[in-house]
C-alpha positions as CSV (number, residue, x, y, z in Angstrom):
1,M,9.4,-0.8,-0.8
2,S,6.8,-3.2,-2.1
3,S,7.9,-5.8,0.6
4,L,7.2,-3.2,3.3
5,F,3.7,-2.6,1.8
6,S,2.9,-6.3,1.6
7,S,4.0,-6.8,5.2
8,I,1.8,-3.9,6.3
9,L,-1.1,-5.5,4.3
10,R,-0.4,-8.8,6.0
11,F,-0.4,-7.1,9.4
12,A,-3.7,-5.4,8.5
13,V,-5.3,-8.7,7.4
14,D,-4.0,-10.4,10.5
15,K,-5.5,-7.6,12.7
16,K,-8.8,-7.8,10.7
17,F,-9.5,-11.3,11.9
18,K,-8.4,-10.6,15.5
19,T,-10.1,-7.1,15.9
20,P,-13.8,-6.7,15.8
21,N,-13.5,-3.2,14.4
22,Y,-11.4,-4.2,11.4
23,N,-11.7,-0.8,9.7
24,V,-9.5,0.7,12.5
25,A,-7.0,-2.2,12.0
26,L,-6.8,-1.4,8.3
27,I,-6.6,2.4,8.7
28,I,-3.7,2.4,11.3
29,P,-1.1,0.5,9.2
30,I,-2.1,2.4,6.0
31,Y,-1.8,5.7,7.8
32,S,1.6,4.8,9.2
33,Y,2.6,3.7,5.7
34,M,1.6,7.1,4.3
35,K,3.7,8.8,6.9
36,I,6.7,6.7,5.9
37,I,6.2,7.6,2.2
38,K,6.0,11.3,3.2
39,K,9.2,11.1,5.1
40,Q,11.0,9.4,2.1
41,H,9.5,11.9,-0.3
42,L,10.8,14.8,1.8
43,K,14.3,13.1,1.8
44,L,14.2,12.9,-2.0
45,V,13.3,16.5,-2.5
């Protein structure tokens, strides 16, 4: 789980330097990560 998060952070940092609007580049992977957590949470319940 932590490896997934670190890879998403690495992706976000990579996008940050390539995209002028780096806020969007950070929000998109974090948002998708939150959706993954919600899915896993629903599976656990």
